[in-house]
N, CA and C atoms as an extended XYZ file, in Angstrom:
402
Properties=species:S:1:pos:R:3:atomname:S:1:resname:S:1:resid:I:1 pbc="F F F"
N      -177.530     -119.457        0.516 N   MET     1
C      -176.853     -120.654       -0.018 CA  MET     1
C      -175.492     -120.280       -0.566 C   MET     1
N      -175.210     -118.956       -0.917 N   ASP     2
C      -173.938     -118.739       -1.711 CA  ASP     2
C      -172.869     -118.815       -0.523 C   ASP     2
N      -173.081     -118.859        0.645 N   ASP     3
C      -172.105     -118.880        1.596 CA  ASP     3
C      -171.678     -120.377        2.248 C   ASP     3
N      -172.336     -121.269        1.382 N   VAL     4
C      -172.211     -122.556        1.726 CA  VAL     4
C      -171.294     -123.152        0.513 C   VAL     4
N      -170.519     -123.825        1.093 N   PHE     5
C      -169.539     -124.443        0.166 CA  PHE     5
C      -169.313     -125.968        0.149 C   PHE     5
N      -168.961     -126.483       -0.960 N   VAL     6
C      -168.946     -128.074       -1.300 CA  VAL     6
C      -168.283     -128.826       -0.073 C   VAL     6
N      -167.201     -128.182        0.367 N   GLY     7
C      -166.517     -128.907        1.360 CA  GLY     7
C      -167.463     -129.165        2.719 C   GLY     7
N      -168.420     -128.369        2.997 N   GLN     8
C      -169.320     -128.607        3.997 CA  GLN     8
C      -170.398     -129.700        3.926 C   GLN     8
N      -170.505     -130.063        2.408 N   LEU     9
C      -171.616     -131.053        2.168 CA  LEU     9
C      -171.129     -132.287        1.717 C   LEU     9
N      -169.986     -132.266        1.166 N   MET    10
C      -169.419     -133.477        0.374 CA  MET    10
C      -169.260     -134.577        1.246 C   MET    10
N      -169.450     -135.754        0.613 N   SER    11
C      -169.023     -136.882        1.339 CA  SER    11
C      -167.719     -137.386        1.185 C   SER    11
N      -166.922     -137.496        2.369 N   THR    12
C      -165.513     -137.871        2.305 CA  THR    12
C      -165.297     -139.390        2.388 C   THR    12
N      -166.256     -140.204        2.613 N   THR    13
C      -166.181     -141.718        2.427 CA  THR    13
C      -165.993     -141.724        0.739 C   THR    13
N      -164.828     -142.182        0.198 N   LEU    14
C      -164.674     -142.453       -1.205 CA  LEU    14
C      -164.777     -144.076       -1.490 C   LEU    14
N      -165.387     -144.174       -2.772 N   TYR    15
C      -165.307     -145.575       -3.099 CA  TYR    15
C      -164.510     -145.402       -4.424 C   TYR    15
N      -163.270     -145.953       -4.556 N   THR    16
C      -162.327     -145.656       -5.739 CA  THR    16
C      -161.978     -146.931       -6.246 C   THR    16
N      -161.815     -146.921       -7.595 N   VAL    17
C      -161.324     -148.317       -8.187 CA  VAL    17
C      -160.174     -147.762       -9.185 C   VAL    17
N      -159.494     -148.706       -9.618 N   SER    18
C      -158.459     -148.141      -10.710 CA  SER    18
C      -158.975     -148.538      -11.950 C   SER    18
N      -158.194     -147.904      -13.056 N   PRO    19
C      -159.033     -148.016      -14.438 CA  PRO    19
C      -158.947     -149.589      -14.920 C   PRO    19
N      -158.141     -150.406      -14.190 N   THR    20
C      -157.906     -151.895      -14.635 CA  THR    20
C      -158.854     -152.673      -13.864 C   THR    20
N      -159.613     -152.203      -12.941 N   THR    21
C      -160.550     -152.930      -12.117 CA  THR    21
C      -161.564     -153.560      -12.968 C   THR    21
N      -162.011     -154.605      -12.879 N   VAL    22
C      -162.902     -155.364      -13.759 CA  VAL    22
C      -164.427     -154.801      -13.215 C   VAL    22
N      -165.221     -154.372      -14.276 N   VAL    23
C      -166.610     -153.923      -14.033 CA  VAL    23
C      -167.398     -154.699      -13.270 C   VAL    23
N      -167.329     -155.989      -13.186 N   GLU    24
C      -168.085     -156.732      -12.102 CA  GLU    24
C      -167.746     -156.201      -10.564 C   GLU    24
N      -166.334     -156.045      -10.608 N   GLU    25
C      -165.759     -155.780       -8.983 CA  GLU    25
C      -166.437     -154.219       -8.611 C   GLU    25
N      -166.498     -153.479       -9.804 N   ALA    26
C      -166.966     -152.118       -9.437 CA  ALA    26
C      -168.549     -152.101       -9.323 C   ALA    26
N      -169.138     -152.937      -10.052 N   ALA    27
C      -170.715     -152.971       -9.781 CA  ALA    27
C      -170.996     -153.529       -8.187 C   ALA    27
N      -169.938     -154.720       -7.903 N   GLN    28
C      -170.221     -155.121       -6.465 CA  GLN    28
C      -170.110     -154.291       -5.257 C   GLN    28
N      -169.101     -153.358       -5.704 N   MET    29
C      -168.807     -152.254       -4.778 CA  MET    29
C      -169.909     -151.204       -4.681 C   MET    29
N      -170.554     -150.935       -5.705 N   MET    30
C      -171.648     -150.087       -5.856 CA  MET    30
C      -172.767     -150.678       -5.015 C   MET    30
N      -173.021     -151.992       -5.391 N   LEU    31
C      -174.204     -152.562       -4.862 CA  LEU    31
C      -174.036     -152.796       -3.352 C   LEU    31
N      -172.982     -153.048       -2.811 N   ALA    32
C      -172.773     -153.451       -1.511 CA  ALA    32
C      -172.836     -152.039       -0.570 C   ALA    32
N      -172.341     -151.018       -1.207 N   ASN    33
C      -172.299     -149.754       -0.567 CA  ASN    33
C      -173.625     -148.827       -0.780 C   ASN    33
N      -174.446     -149.435       -1.635 N   ASP    34
C      -175.504     -148.548       -1.950 CA  ASP    34
C      -175.236     -147.032       -2.560 C   ASP    34
N      -174.370     -146.952       -3.558 N   ILE    35
C      -173.767     -145.784       -4.156 CA  ILE    35
C      -174.174     -145.887       -5.547 C   ILE    35
N      -174.213     -144.726       -6.343 N   GLY    36
C      -174.572     -144.676       -7.738 CA  GLY    36
C      -173.262     -144.465       -8.495 C   GLY    36
N      -172.055     -144.353       -7.803 N   SER    37
C      -170.917     -144.228       -8.903 CA  SER    37
C      -169.706     -144.644       -8.034 C   SER    37
N      -168.571     -144.995       -8.676 N   VAL    38
C      -167.284     -144.967       -8.185 CA  VAL    38
C      -166.337     -144.126       -8.893 C   VAL    38
N      -165.419     -143.678       -8.023 N   ILE    39
C      -164.391     -142.652       -8.667 CA  ILE    39
C      -163.120     -143.652       -9.165 C   ILE    39
N      -162.789     -143.251      -10.391 N   VAL    40
C      -161.519     -144.079      -10.781 CA  VAL    40
C      -160.399     -143.118      -10.763 C   VAL    40
N      -159.401     -143.581       -9.933 N   VAL    41
C      -158.180     -142.881       -9.755 CA  VAL    41
C      -156.990     -143.692      -10.130 C   VAL    41
N      -155.794     -142.916      -10.120 N   ASP    42
C      -154.663     -143.610      -10.461 CA  ASP    42
C      -153.870     -144.112       -9.227 C   ASP    42
N      -152.668     -144.464       -8.988 N   SER    43
C      -151.964     -144.939       -7.919 CA  SER    43
C      -151.606     -143.806       -6.997 C   SER    43
N      -151.643     -142.387       -7.474 N   ASP    44
C      -151.485     -141.077       -6.871 CA  ASP    44
C      -152.791     -140.497       -6.432 C   ASP    44
N      -153.877     -141.278       -6.514 N   ASN    45
C      -155.230     -140.617       -6.120 CA  ASN    45
C      -155.558     -139.609       -6.933 C   ASN    45
N      -154.977     -139.384       -8.225 N   ARG    46
C      -155.430     -138.419       -9.199 CA  ARG    46
C      -156.549     -139.049      -10.118 C   ARG    46
N      -157.634     -138.250      -10.359 N   LEU    47
C      -158.914     -138.589      -10.886 CA  LEU    47
C      -158.454     -138.974      -12.323 C   LEU    47
N      -159.097     -140.252      -12.876 N   GLN    48
C      -158.905     -140.559      -14.179 CA  GLN    48
C      -160.340     -140.614      -14.665 C   GLN    48
N      -161.429     -140.853      -13.923 N   GLY    49
C      -162.650     -140.978      -14.550 CA  GLY    49
C      -163.697     -141.259      -13.420 C   GLY    49
N      -164.796     -141.575      -13.885 N   ILE    50
C      -166.047     -141.779      -12.939 CA  ILE    50
C      -166.890     -142.933      -13.670 C   ILE    50
N      -167.319     -143.792      -12.904 N   LEU    51
C      -168.266     -144.958      -13.558 CA  LEU    51
C      -169.632     -144.797      -12.819 C   LEU    51
N      -170.649     -144.554      -13.408 N   THR    52
C      -171.864     -144.600      -12.840 CA  THR    52
C      -172.939     -145.635      -13.150 C   THR    52
N      -173.915     -145.676      -12.565 N   THR    53
C      -175.019     -146.630      -12.944 CA  THR    53
C      -175.413     -146.472      -14.345 C   THR    53
N      -175.338     -145.265      -14.808 N   THR    54
C      -175.835     -145.013      -16.176 CA  THR    54
C      -174.925     -145.716      -17.004 C   THR    54
N      -173.676     -145.578      -16.764 N   ASP    55
C      -172.617     -146.372      -17.536 CA  ASP    55
C      -172.994     -148.028      -17.765 C   ASP    55
N      -173.609     -148.484      -16.768 N   PHE    56
C      -173.794     -149.994      -16.793 CA  PHE    56
C      -174.889     -150.220      -17.821 C   PHE    56
N      -175.586     -149.343      -18.151 N   VAL    57
C      -176.688     -149.523      -19.481 CA  VAL    57
C      -175.715     -150.131      -20.559 C   VAL    57
N      -174.545     -149.435      -20.881 N   ARG    58
C      -173.706     -149.693      -21.833 CA  ARG    58
C      -173.125     -151.202      -21.588 C   ARG    58
N      -172.631     -151.416      -20.527 N   VAL    59
C      -172.189     -152.710      -20.020 CA  VAL    59
C      -173.135     -153.865      -20.491 C   VAL    59
N      -174.227     -153.674      -20.057 N   VAL    60
C      -175.309     -154.709      -20.364 CA  VAL    60
C      -175.451     -154.893      -21.858 C   VAL    60
N      -175.805     -153.753      -22.420 N   ALA    61
C      -176.130     -153.471      -23.717 CA  ALA    61
C      -174.984     -154.258      -24.845 C   ALA    61
N      -173.783     -154.032      -24.263 N   GLU    62
C      -172.561     -154.453      -25.199 CA  GLU    62
C      -172.367     -155.875      -24.790 C   GLU    62
N      -172.814     -156.504      -23.756 N   ARG    63
C      -172.636     -157.948      -23.309 CA  ARG    63
C      -171.277     -158.420      -23.442 C   ARG    63
N      -170.304     -157.452      -22.905 N   ARG    64
C      -168.988     -158.004      -22.918 CA  ARG    64
C      -168.648     -158.725      -21.522 C   ARG    64
N      -167.830     -159.486      -21.391 N   PRO    65
C      -167.569     -160.456      -20.123 CA  PRO    65
C      -167.332     -159.467      -18.860 C   PRO    65
N      -168.246     -159.165      -17.970 N   LYS    66
C      -168.092     -158.384      -16.925 CA  LYS    66
C      -166.886     -158.719      -15.968 C   LYS    66
N      -166.595     -160.039      -16.033 N   ASP    67
C      -165.474     -160.433      -15.223 CA  ASP    67
C      -163.983     -160.286      -15.710 C   ASP    67
N      -164.123     -159.643      -17.000 N   GLU    68
C      -162.867     -159.645      -17.854 CA  GLU    68
C      -162.602     -158.252      -18.353 C   GLU    68
N      -163.893     -157.387      -18.413 N   THR    69
C      -163.759     -155.772      -18.964 CA  THR    69
C      -163.323     -154.852      -17.894 C   THR    69
N      -162.163     -154.144      -18.309 N   PRO    70
C      -161.795     -153.140      -17.314 CA  PRO    70
C      -162.633     -151.885      -17.208 C   PRO    70
N      -162.773     -151.342      -15.939 N   VAL    71
C      -163.497     -150.198      -15.960 CA  VAL    71
C      -163.258     -149.091      -16.889 C   VAL    71
N      -162.002     -148.829      -17.358 N   LYS    72
C      -161.608     -147.951      -18.419 CA  LYS    72
C      -162.255     -147.967      -19.740 C   LYS    72
N      -162.860     -149.159      -19.957 N   THR    73
C      -163.643     -149.351      -21.197 CA  THR    73
C      -164.954     -148.512      -21.120 C   THR    73
N      -165.483     -148.201      -19.971 N   TYR    74
C      -167.030     -147.678      -19.746 CA  TYR    74
C      -166.855     -146.252      -18.945 C   TYR    74
N      -165.857     -145.996      -18.269 N   MET    75
C      -165.678     -144.910      -17.491 CA  MET    75
C      -165.865     -143.560      -18.357 C   MET    75
N      -166.431     -142.576      -17.572 N   SER    76
C      -166.310     -141.126      -18.345 CA  SER    76
C      -165.124     -140.551      -17.889 C   SER    76
N      -164.428     -139.928      -18.945 N   THR    77
C      -163.141     -139.248      -18.509 CA  THR    77
C      -163.198     -137.833      -18.661 C   THR    77
N      -164.257     -137.266      -19.143 N   ASP    78
C      -164.591     -136.004      -19.503 CA  ASP    78
C      -165.342     -135.430      -18.208 C   ASP    78
N      -164.654     -135.659      -16.929 N   VAL    79
C      -165.329     -135.139      -15.798 CA  VAL    79
C      -165.105     -133.861      -15.284 C   VAL    79
N      -166.266     -133.398      -15.069 N   ILE    80
C      -166.411     -131.897      -14.400 CA  ILE    80
C      -166.205     -132.211      -12.890 C   ILE    80
N      -165.317     -131.504      -12.441 N   THR    81
C      -165.004     -131.443      -10.749 CA  THR    81
C      -165.282     -130.374       -9.970 C   THR    81
N      -165.200     -130.358       -8.850 N   ALA    82
C      -165.515     -129.266       -8.043 CA  ALA    82
C      -164.474     -129.093       -6.954 C   ALA    82
N      -164.213     -127.917       -6.328 N   SER    83
C      -163.107     -127.860       -5.015 CA  SER    83
C      -164.079     -127.780       -3.965 C   SER    83
N      -163.349     -127.922       -2.714 N   ALA    84
C      -164.138     -127.770       -1.567 CA  ALA    84
C      -164.557     -126.356       -1.406 C   ALA    84
N      -163.867     -125.452       -2.107 N   GLN    85
C      -163.943     -124.002       -1.791 CA  GLN    85
C      -165.349     -123.465       -2.646 C   GLN    85
N      -165.745     -124.299       -3.665 N   ASP    86
C      -166.729     -123.932       -4.599 CA  ASP    86
C      -168.116     -123.639       -3.862 C   ASP    86
N      -168.776     -122.887       -4.248 N   SER    87
C      -170.070     -122.561       -3.830 CA  SER    87
C      -171.072     -123.709       -4.225 C   SER    87
N      -172.102     -124.209       -3.236 N   ILE    88
C      -172.926     -125.277       -3.707 CA  ILE    88
C      -173.881     -124.750       -4.623 C   ILE    88
N      -174.145     -123.576       -4.754 N   ARG    89
C      -175.008     -123.001       -5.984 CA  ARG    89
C      -174.305     -123.139       -7.070 C   ARG    89
N      -173.280     -122.777       -7.371 N   ASP    90
C      -172.468     -122.904       -8.640 CA  ASP    90
C      -172.382     -124.470       -8.909 C   ASP    90
N      -172.023     -125.204       -7.998 N   THR    91
C      -171.933     -126.587       -8.383 CA  THR    91
C      -173.141     -127.372       -8.627 C   THR    91
N      -174.318     -126.834       -7.919 N   ALA    92
C      -175.639     -127.440       -8.498 CA  ALA    92
C      -176.031     -127.013       -9.818 C   ALA    92
N      -175.472     -125.715      -10.090 N   ASP    93
C      -176.088     -125.367      -11.465 CA  ASP    93
C      -175.306     -125.974      -12.482 C   ASP    93
N      -174.117     -126.495      -12.258 N   VAL    94
C      -173.264     -127.381      -13.216 CA  VAL    94
C      -173.911     -128.833      -13.266 C   VAL    94
N      -174.379     -129.340      -12.192 N   MET    95
C      -174.922     -130.450      -12.326 CA  MET    95
C      -176.310     -130.620      -12.962 C   MET    95
N      -177.231     -129.641      -12.739 N   ILE    96
C      -178.415     -129.474      -13.533 CA  ILE    96
C      -178.072     -129.248      -14.865 C   ILE    96
N      -177.107     -128.305      -15.286 N   GLU    97
C      -176.870     -128.096      -16.702 CA  GLU    97
C      -176.437     -129.411      -17.292 C   GLU    97
N      -175.617     -130.200      -16.699 N   HIS    98
C      -175.007     -131.378      -17.383 CA  HIS    98
C      -175.842     -132.641      -17.105 C   HIS    98
N      -176.883     -132.621      -16.234 N   GLY    99
C      -177.534     -133.966      -15.942 CA  GLY    99
C      -176.653     -134.742      -15.131 C   GLY    99
N      -175.828     -134.199      -14.375 N   PHE   100
C      -175.075     -134.916      -13.445 CA  PHE   100
C      -175.619     -135.257      -12.096 C   PHE   100
N      -175.466     -136.280      -11.452 N   HIS   101
C      -175.853     -136.704      -10.112 CA  HIS   101
C      -174.593     -136.754       -9.167 C   HIS   101
N      -173.428     -136.740       -9.685 N   HIS   102
C      -172.215     -137.039       -8.741 CA  HIS   102
C      -170.944     -136.124       -9.443 C   HIS   102
N      -170.459     -135.254       -8.616 N   VAL   103
C      -169.279     -134.486       -8.909 CA  VAL   103
C      -168.219     -134.766       -8.042 C   VAL   103
N      -167.036     -135.264       -8.420 N   PRO   104
C      -165.777     -135.632       -7.594 CA  PRO   104
C      -165.301     -134.222       -7.191 C   PRO   104
N      -164.839     -134.126       -5.941 N   VAL   105
C      -164.201     -132.863       -5.531 CA  VAL   105
C      -162.799     -133.243       -5.191 C   VAL   105
N      -161.873     -132.304       -5.884 N   VAL   106
C      -160.688     -132.616       -6.028 CA  VAL   106
C      -159.698     -131.484       -5.469 C   VAL   106
N      -158.594     -131.731       -5.052 N   ASP   107
C      -157.628     -130.720       -4.448 CA  ASP   107
C      -156.174     -130.984       -5.081 C   ASP   107
N      -155.459     -129.854       -5.498 N   ASP   108
C      -154.361     -129.887       -6.210 CA  ASP   108
C      -153.329     -130.815       -5.833 C   ASP   108
N      -153.355     -130.781       -4.561 N   VAL   109
C      -152.219     -131.454       -3.690 CA  VAL   109
C      -152.644     -133.042       -3.212 C   VAL   109
N      -153.771     -133.203       -2.828 N   GLU   110
C      -154.289     -134.393       -2.203 CA  GLU   110
C      -154.976     -135.315       -3.354 C   GLU   110
N      -155.254     -134.742       -4.459 N   GLY   111
C      -156.224     -135.476       -5.411 CA  GLY   111
C      -157.758     -135.416       -5.290 C   GLY   111
N      -158.344     -136.524       -5.238 N   VAL   112
C      -159.834     -136.821       -4.964 CA  VAL   112
C      -159.994     -136.756       -3.394 C   VAL   112
N      -160.676     -135.888       -2.878 N   ILE   113
C      -160.978     -135.679       -1.433 CA  ILE   113
C      -162.358     -135.950       -1.181 C   ILE   113
N      -163.327     -135.794       -2.072 N   GLY   114
C      -164.693     -136.108       -1.826 CA  GLY   114
C      -165.693     -136.421       -2.923 C   GLY   114
N      -166.967     -136.196       -2.727 N   MET   115
C      -167.919     -136.322       -3.664 CA  MET   115
C      -168.978     -135.471       -3.274 C   MET   115
N      -169.683     -134.773       -4.175 N   ILE   116
C      -170.724     -134.060       -3.857 CA  ILE   116
C      -171.870     -134.705       -4.837 C   ILE   116
N      -173.099     -135.071       -4.138 N   SER   117
C      -173.997     -135.492       -5.016 CA  SER   117
C      -175.424     -135.034       -4.930 C   SER   117
N      -176.394     -135.123       -5.598 N   THR   118
C      -177.655     -134.694       -5.669 CA  THR   118
C      -178.339     -134.960       -4.202 C   THR   118
N      -178.001     -136.187       -3.646 N   THR   119
C      -178.419     -136.651       -2.393 CA  THR   119
C      -177.869     -135.603       -1.363 C   THR   119
N      -176.445     -135.339       -1.537 N   ASP   120
C      -175.978     -134.364       -0.557 CA  ASP   120
C      -176.829     -133.065       -0.541 C   ASP   120
N      -177.125     -132.456       -1.832 N   LEU   121
C      -177.797     -131.074       -1.904 CA  LEU   121
C      -179.136     -131.223       -1.332 C   LEU   121
N      -179.950     -132.509       -1.655 N   ALA   122
C      -181.244     -132.499       -1.290 CA  ALA   122
C      -181.404     -132.839        0.424 C   ALA   122
N      -180.361     -133.310        0.862 N   ALA   123
C      -180.325     -133.460        2.391 CA  ALA   123
C      -180.184     -131.983        3.109 C   ALA   123
N      -179.204     -131.432        2.445 N   TYR   124
C      -179.077     -129.912        2.918 CA  TYR   124
C      -180.243     -128.889        2.810 C   TYR   124
N      -180.904     -129.149        1.732 N   LEU   125
C      -182.079     -128.289        1.502 CA  LEU   125
C      -183.280     -128.879        2.522 C   LEU   125
N      -183.303     -129.947        2.711 N   SER   126
C      -184.412     -130.412        3.590 CA  SER   126
C      -184.289     -129.906        5.044 C   SER   126
N      -182.958     -129.700        5.408 N   HIS   127
C      -182.918     -129.092        6.746 CA  HIS   127
C      -183.072     -127.393        6.799 C   HIS   127
N      -182.846     -126.719        5.619 N   ILE   128
C      -182.882     -125.181        5.787 CA  ILE   128
C      -184.138     -124.668        5.131 C   ILE   128
N      -185.120     -125.495        4.674 N   GLN   129
C      -186.336     -124.866        4.074 CA  GLN   129
C      -187.469     -125.803        4.758 C   GLN   129
N      -188.413     -125.082        4.930 N   THR   130
C      -189.537     -125.707        5.330 CA  THR   130
C      -190.334     -126.551        4.316 C   THR   130
N      -190.751     -127.844        4.531 N   PRO   131
C      -191.214     -128.659        3.581 CA  PRO   131
C      -192.384     -127.976        3.071 C   PRO   131
N      -192.602     -128.446        1.720 N   SER   132
C      -193.896     -127.975        1.110 CA  SER   132
C      -194.561     -129.200        0.556 C   SER   132
N      -196.091     -129.276        0.967 N   PRO   133
C      -196.755     -128.087        1.596 CA  PRO   133
C      -196.613     -128.373        2.884 C   PRO   133
N      -196.716     -127.245        3.707 N   SER   134
C      -196.450     -127.488        5.176 CA  SER   134
C      -197.804     -127.759        5.937 C   SER   134
């Protein structure tokens, strides 16, 4: 697995919002696309944060108007990222260490270029290992 890189497994279909997008719109995008997070980017496709299903616990608990409250109120801004050249083993270790299910993949020139998720890693593992019990 050390010779498999994030760029080989990452999803390149990105669901992005701006920091000013209201949380209701972000939630609708997540539901419509059956995804667990949206990437928050600026107009230059630079990562600003991530909004996950976990963040919606706070949205509900705080009872703010979901059609008026911007994503920037709830997004995580201390986002750990990966590059397409990172090993999936190192990225998986980071995900486990921090309890993340999604890690944005960034490029210095292009900004956000993908997302690697626990689903991507599980799909890869299911193809390379014999299921147990066999």
